[in-house]
N, C-alpha and C positions, 0 to 999 in steps of 0.2 A: 307570279308575274311578280318583279321588282319594280317600284318606281324611284327613280332620283330625281328630288326636286332641285334640292341646291345642300350643299354641305357645308357647317361651320366647324370647324375646330380649330380650337385653341393650341398651342405647341408652347412648351416651354424648355429653355436649356437651363441646367446649372453648371453657373461659373465658379472655377476653383482659380486661387491664386496660390503662386509659388511664396518660398519663404523669402522675408523681408531681412535685411540685415540691419541689426541697430546702430552699427557705427561702422565707419571708414575711415581711416587715415590717411591721406593721400601726400605724399613726398611732390612739393613744388620746388624743390631747390634746382639752381641748374644742372647739378649732377645725374637728376634724374632722365634719362636719354627720352622719355617723354616729350618732356618741356624742353627739349634745345631747342636754340634758336636756328632757322631755316624753315626748310621742309617740315610741317609736324608729323610723326611717325605712328603710326597705328598701334595702339597698345595691346599686349599679349591678352588672349582671354585668362582670367584667373581660375585655376582647378577648382570645384566645388561650385562655382557663382554661376554657372548657365542655367537659364531660365527654363522651370519644369513646369510653365504655362502649358507651350506647345504641345506638352507631352501626355496630357492628358485629354482623354477622349469622352465627349458627353455620352453619359448613357442613353438606349433606346428610351422612347417615352413610352409610358405603358399606355396602351389604346385599350380605351374603356366605352363600353357599348349598353346603352340604357334601352331595352327589350319592352316596350308597352305591350300585352299582349291580351286581346280581348278591346271590350268597348271600356270597361274601367281603367286597364293598365293605358290603353291610347288618351283616354282623358288626362290620367297622372301625368303624361309625357308633356300633354298641351301645356301643361301647367309648370312641367319644369321647362320649358323654352319659354315660357311668357315671364318667368322668371328670370331669364337670361342665364341659366346654368351652365358654366361653360366647360371645355377641356374631356368632354363626353361626345359619343356618335348616339343619336337619336333613332329607333324604330319604333315604327308599329305594326301590329302583326295583327292579322282580324281576318274573319270570313267573310264580315259585311262588307261589300264593295263600297258602299253608299257611305257607310263610317268612316271607311279608309281613306275617300277621295277629300272628305272634310278635315282630316288629321294634321297638325301643324308639322308632323314630324320630318325631315329631310329624304328619310328613307322610311320607304313602306313596302309593306310585302302581302301581299292578299295569296292565305290557305286555300285547300279544300276545294278549288275552283271547280273541279269535277264530282266533287261529293255534294256543295252547297250549292252549286251554280250563282255567285254571286251575292248569296244569302247569309243572314246569320247562322249559326247553329241553334236557334230556338231555346233556349237555356237549357239543351240538354247535351252536359260533359261529355257523353259520349262519342257526339257529332263533334264537337271541338276537338276532341283527341283524335279521332280519323282524321279529320282534315289537315290537320299538322304530322299526321305520320304518311299522309299524302303528298303532303308538301316539306318533306325532309330534308331532300338533299339541297334545296334553296333557303332551309331553315340554315343548313349547317354552312352554306355558300354565305350567307350574312355575317354567319359569327365568325367565320376564317379571320386569323390573324389576332382575335381576343385576347388580352392579356385578364384583363374583370369584364364581367357581364352581370349588368344587375336585369333581373326578370320582374317586373312591376304587373299585377294583376290584380282584379279584386275578383273574389273568389264567391263562388255562389250562382254564377252563370252557366251559359256554355262556352263559347271560345275561350274564356281565360282560364277557368276551373279545368277542362280538359284539355288546355294545349299546352297551359306553362310549363308542364313535368315534361311533354318531350321537347319542347324550347331547351332546358334544363338540360336532358340527355345531349342533346346536340352541343352545348355550350361545352360541358366536361369532354364531350368527344375531341373537341379541338385545344385541351387543356388550359380551358381560362378558369381563373377562381369565379365561383357561379354564388351570385347573392341571391336570394329570393326575397323581394317586400310586396307583401301581397294585404290585402284587407278581408277582414271576416263580415258578412251583410250584417245591417242593422235588423233587430229584431224583427221590426213591423213589415221587413220585406217578405217574413213567411218562414214555415217550418220547413219546406222544401228547399230553397234556397240555404237556411243553414246546414241542414244536411248535405247537400251538396259540397258544401266550402268545406266540413269538415274531411268529406272522402278526397276532395283535391289539394288539399292541406298535407295531407299524410303520404299522397301519392306525391308532391311537390318535394316532400321535407327529406324523404331518402335519395333526392337526384341532386341537392344543392350541398354547396361546402357551408353556407350558413342561412337561416330563415328566419326572415322579420316578418312578425304575424301583427298587424294592429287591427284589433277590434272596435267596428265604428260605432257600437255603443257606448262606448267609454267615450266618445263625442259628444254624448249626450249632457255629458257632466262641465263640459265647459261653453257649452253652447246654450242659445234661448233655446226654451220648450217651444217657444213659438219659431222658430227659426223654419223658413220654407225646406222643403225637402230637396230642390236643386241646390240649396246653398249648402245644406248637412252636406249632400254629396261634394260639394266644392271642396268641403272644409276636408274628408277623407282624401280625396285628392290632394289638398297641400301638405297633409300628412306623410304620403307615399313621397311626395317630393322632397321633405323633410330629411326623412331615413335616408334617400337616395343621396341629398347633395353633402349628407353629414359624413358620410363617407368620403365620398368622390376627391370632396375638398383638400381631405388630409392628404390625399394624392397628387392632388393637382395645381396644392396653392404651397409656396414657400412659407417656411414656419421657423421659430426659433430652435424646434428640432424638427427636421425636413423624416420623412418616413418614404424608407425607399422601397419599388415591387420586387422586392425579391423571394 
């Protein structure tokens, strides 16, 4: 089931200018037919001086999509939207209908409706994977016409850990450059989530072009030990945002040296 709230896409066109002439001498004497008295005559076009600007066809704008998979991925997408990250299309993909309804993503996809009946994956990656496989056609449709797909998820849980690899496969099948941006759980989340995260990372790594792994425990070196748990997770979401924005801005924002998507 696909929900369409609103769509905010920012488009940009590269503009090019034709060559300019450094100097041009004009004969304004009476012998010049252009300046004869009476009805003015149109000058003939001079060879090699026709404007080339009209011949330049703007390149197609790269279609970039950010897919937040599971609860952690959807939270990261919410933070990207709140920070006004532009030039990309946001999707939230989840098994949990209630969590999906609270997402700020303009595009939302509920997966595994028959399997989970709108509930979450219960922290079981196998259920997350089966849910994604059940909705594989809907996932492929959501990713259609993509040039670059970011898959963001928090590894260790059920939906994000199990479904991210299936989403990556679908992205590769539509011909998109696929980048995974994921987090590893904090140590205080327990051994079970850590082990599941390692398995999910291994499955995802073989299905993406590039994988960026962010260990949440590294955040403990830059945040206060007394930081509340919710604040720690928000910091992790913001790191995911920075990873996605750092790459997408290179493509969507003109710079001194522009990077094309070839």
